[in-house]
PAZAPA-4460 file (N, C-alpha, C; in steps of 0.05 Angstrom, whole numbers, plus 32768, in hexadecimal, padded with zeros to 4 digits):
% residues 102
    n_x    n_y    n_z   ca_x   ca_y   ca_z    c_x    c_y    c_z   seq   type   mol
   83A0   7A65   8475   83AB   7A4B   846D   83C2   7A47   8477     1      X     A
   83DA   7A4F   846D   83F0   7A4D   8478   83FE   7A62   8485     2      X     A
   8412   7A61   8492   841C   7A76   84A6   843B   7A74   84A2     3      X     A
   8443   7A84   8489   845E   7A82   8483   8470   7A95   848D     4      X     A
   8487   7A8E   849A   849B   7AA3   849D   84B7   7AA2   848D     5      X     A
   84CC   7AB2   8492   84E0   7AB5   847B   84EE   7A9C   8480     6      X     A
   84E9   7A8B   8498   84FF   7A76   84A1   84F0   7A53   8498     7      X     A
   84D1   7A56   849A   84C2   7A3C   8495   84A5   7A42   8487     8      X     A
   84A0   7A2C   847B   8482   7A33   8476   8482   7A21   845B     9      X     A
   8468   7A24   844B   846A   7A19   8434   8455   7A2E   841F    10      X     A
   8451   7A2A   8407   8440   7A36   83F5   8437   7A25   83E1    11      X     A
   841C   7A23   83D9   840F   7A1A   83C0   8413   7A26   83A5    12      X     A
   841D   7A10   8396   8426   7A1D   837A   841A   7A09   8362    13      X     A
   8410   7A18   8345   8406   7A0A   8333   8419   7A14   831D    14      X     A
   841A   79FD   830C   8423   7A0B   82F1   8412   79FB   82DC    15      X     A
   8406   7A0F   82CC   83F4   7A10   82B9   83FA   7A1D   829E    16      X     A
   83EB   7A0F   828C   83EE   7A23   826F   83D9   7A2D   826C    17      X     A
   83D6   7A49   825E   83C6   7A5C   8255   83D0   7A60   8233    18      X     A
   83C4   7A5A   8220   83CA   7A5E   8209   83DF   7A50   8203    19      X     A
   83F9   7A5E   81FA   8413   7A52   81F6   8425   7A57   820B    20      X     A
   8425   7A60   8222   8435   7A68   823A   8434   7A5B   8251    21      X     A
   8441   7A50   825E   8443   7A42   827D   8441   7A56   828B    22      X     A
   8434   7A55   82A3   8435   7A65   82B8   8436   7A57   82D5    23      X     A
   844C   7A5D   82E7   8451   7A4C   8301   8448   7A63   8312    24      X     A
   843A   7A5E   8324   8428   7A6C   8338   842D   7A68   8354    25      X     A
   843A   7A7C   8369   843A   7A70   8383   8424   7A80   838C    26      X     A
   8414   7A73   8399   83F9   7A81   83A7   83F6   7A93   83BC    27      X     A
   8408   7A89   83D0   840F   7A97   83E5   841C   7AAD   83E1    28      X     A
   842B   7AB2   83D2   843B   7ACB   83C6   8435   7ADC   83AD    29      X     A
   8421   7AD4   83A6   841A   7AE1   838B   8432   7AE6   8379    30      X     A
   843B   7AD1   8377   8454   7AD1   8363   8452   7AC2   834C    31      X     A
   844C   7ACA   8336   844E   7ABD   831D   8466   7ABE   830B    32      X     A
   846C   7AA7   82F7   8480   7AA4   82E9   8475   7A96   82CF    33      X     A
   847E   7AA4   82B9   8473   7A93   829E   848E   7A8B   8290    34      X     A
   8489   7A7C   827C   849F   7A6E   826B   848E   7A61   8256    35      X     A
   849D   7A59   823E   849D   7A43   822A   8496   7A23   8231    36      X     A
   84A7   7A22   8249   84AA   7A0C   8257   84A2   7A0A   8274    37      X     A
   848F   79F2   8277   847C   79F3   8299   8499   79EE   82AC    38      X     A
   84AF   79DF   82A9   84C7   79DC   82B9   84D2   79F4   82C0    39      X     A
   84D8   7A02   82A7   84E8   7A1B   82AC   84D8   7A31   82BA    40      X     A
   84BA   7A2F   82B0   84AC   7A43   82C3   84AA   7A3D   82E0    41      X     A
   84AC   7A25   82E9   84AB   7A18   8300   84C5   7A1F   8314    42      X     A
   84DC   7A19   8307   84F7   7A22   830D   84FD   7A3E   8312    43      X     A
   84F1   7A4F   82FC   84F2   7A70   8307   84DD   7A78   831E    44      X     A
   84C8   7A69   831F   84BE   7A6F   8335   84C9   7A68   8352    45      X     A
   84D4   7A50   8356   84E7   7A46   836C   84FA   7A62   8370    46      X     A
   8502   7A68   8359   8518   7A7C   8361   850F   7A99   836A    47      X     A
   84FC   7AA4   835D   84EC   7AB9   8363   84E1   7AB3   8383    48      X     A
   84DA   7A9E   838B   84CF   7A96   83A6   84E4   7A9B   83BC    49      X     A
   84FA   7A8E   83B0   8515   7A92   83C3   8520   7AA8   83C4    50      X     A
   851B   7ABA   83AB   8525   7AD4   83B1   8514   7AEE   83C7    51      X     A
   84F8   7AE2   83C6   84DD   7AF0   83CC   84EC   7AEC   83ED    52      X     A
   84EE   7AD4   83F7   84F4   7ACA   8411   850C   7AD8   841B    53      X     A
   8521   7AD6   8407   8537   7AE2   8416   8538   7B04   8418    54      X     A
   8529   7B0E   8406   8527   7B29   840A   8512   7B2D   8424    55      X     A
   8501   7B1D   8430   84F7   7B1F   8445   8500   7B1E   845F    56      X     A
   851A   7B0D   8456   852E   7B09   8472   8540   7B1E   8471    57      X     A
   8545   7B29   8460   8557   7B40   845F   8549   7B59   846E    58      X     A
   852E   7B5D   8462   8524   7B74   8475   851A   7B6C   8494    59      X     A
   851C   7B59   8496   8517   7B51   84B3   84FC   7B5E   84C1    60      X     A
   84E8   7B5C   84AE   84D5   7B64   84BC   84C1   7B55   84CB    61      X     A
   84AB   7B60   84DD   84A3   7B52   84EA   8486   7B4B   84DF    62      X     A
   8482   7B5A   84CF   8469   7B59   84BC   846C   7B3A   84A4    63      X     A
   8459   7B26   84A9   8457   7B0E   849A   8445   7B11   8485    64      X     A
   8438   7B21   8485   8422   7B27   846E   842F   7B25   844D    65      X     A
   8445   7B2C   8446   844A   7B27   842D   8453   7B09   8428    66      X     A
   8458   7AFB   843A   845C   7AD8   8438   8441   7ACD   8439    67      X     A
   842F   7ADD   843F   8417   7ACF   8444   83FD   7AD8   8439    68      X     A
   83FF   7AE1   841D   83E9   7AEC   840C   83D5   7AE1   8407    69      X     A
   83BB   7AF2   8402   83A4   7AE3   83FB   83AB   7AE6   83DB    70      X     A
   83A9   7AC7   83CE   83B0   7AC8   83AF   8393   7AD1   83A3    71      X     A
   839F   7AD2   8386   8386   7ADC   8378   8374   7AC6   8370    72      X     A
   835D   7ACF   836C   8344   7ABF   8370   8343   7AB3   8358    73      X     A
   8351   7AB6   8343   8356   7A9E   8326   8361   7A8B   832C    74      X     A
   837D   7A92   8341   8388   7A7A   8347   837E   7A6C   835C    75      X     A
   836C   7A71   8373   835C   7A69   8381   834C   7A55   8374    76      X     A
   833D   7A62   8362   8328   7A4B   8355   833A   7A34   8345    77      X     A
   834D   7A3B   8338   835C   7A23   832D   8366   7A0B   8349    78      X     A
   8370   7A1B   835A   8374   7A04   8371   8364   79F6   8379    79      X     A
   8349   79FE   8382   8333   79F5   8388   832F   79DE   8370    80      X     A
   8332   79E0   835B   832A   79C9   8343   833D   79B6   8345    81      X     A
   8352   79C0   834A   8364   79AD   8348   8369   7998   8363    82      X     A
   8361   79A3   8378   8362   7993   8393   8347   798B   8399    83      X     A
   8332   798E   8386   8316   7980   838B   8318   7964   838E    84      X     A
   8305   795B   839D   830A   793B   839E   82F6   792E   8390    85      X     A
   82E5   793E   837F   82D4   7939   8363   82E6   7943   8351    86      X     A
   82E0   792F   833D   82F4   7934   8321   82E7   7953   8312    87      X     A
   82F2   7961   830D   82ED   797F   830B   82FD   7981   82ED    88      X     A
   82F8   7984   82D4   8309   798D   82BC   8310   79AA   82C1    89      X     A
   8331   79AC   82C3   833E   79C3   82C4   8338   79DC   82AE    90      X     A
   8337   79F1   82AC   8334   79FD   828D   834E   7A09   8289    91      X     A
   8366   79FC   8291   837F   7A00   8288   838B   79E4   8286    92      X     A
   83A3   79E5   827A   83B1   79CB   827B   83C8   79CB   8294    93      X     A
   83C8   79BA   82AA   83DC   79BE   82BD   83EE   79A9   82C1    94      X     A
   8405   79B5   82C1   8418   799D   82C3   8424   7994   82DF    95      X     A
   841C   79AA   82F1   8421   79A6   830E   8418   79B4   8320    96      X     A
   8415   79AC   8338   8406   79B6   834C   840E   79AA   8366    97      X     A
   8412   79B8   8378   8414   79B0   8398   841F   79C5   83A9    98      X     A
   8430   79BF   83BD   843C   79C7   83D9   8457   79CA   83D0    99      X     A
   8460   79E5   83DA   8484   79E3   83DE   8489   79F0   83F7   100      X     A
   84A4   79E6   8405   84A4   79F1   8417   84B9   7A07   8415   101      X     A
   84B7   7A1D   8427   84C9   7A36   8424   84E0   7A2D   8433   102      X     A
***
């Protein structure tokens, strides 16, 4: 889907509620953060992604696989529901979803 590098790219994100917990997911990095507040979960996710990318820069590896992972099937299904051109009810309460730049 995307070809992320330590210097540029983008990733998909979803912030959703399951039971009493909000989860923020970066699909291409397989990073998940949890919180009682959706905005805090998303902020924590952005910080985790930033740290992840910084560590990739420090490694200076030629392998881009950690920045372009296959996401969990459950999150892919949720992404498909959220981006479907036909109205489909999500099984979760979703606060936000979209793309963010690296």
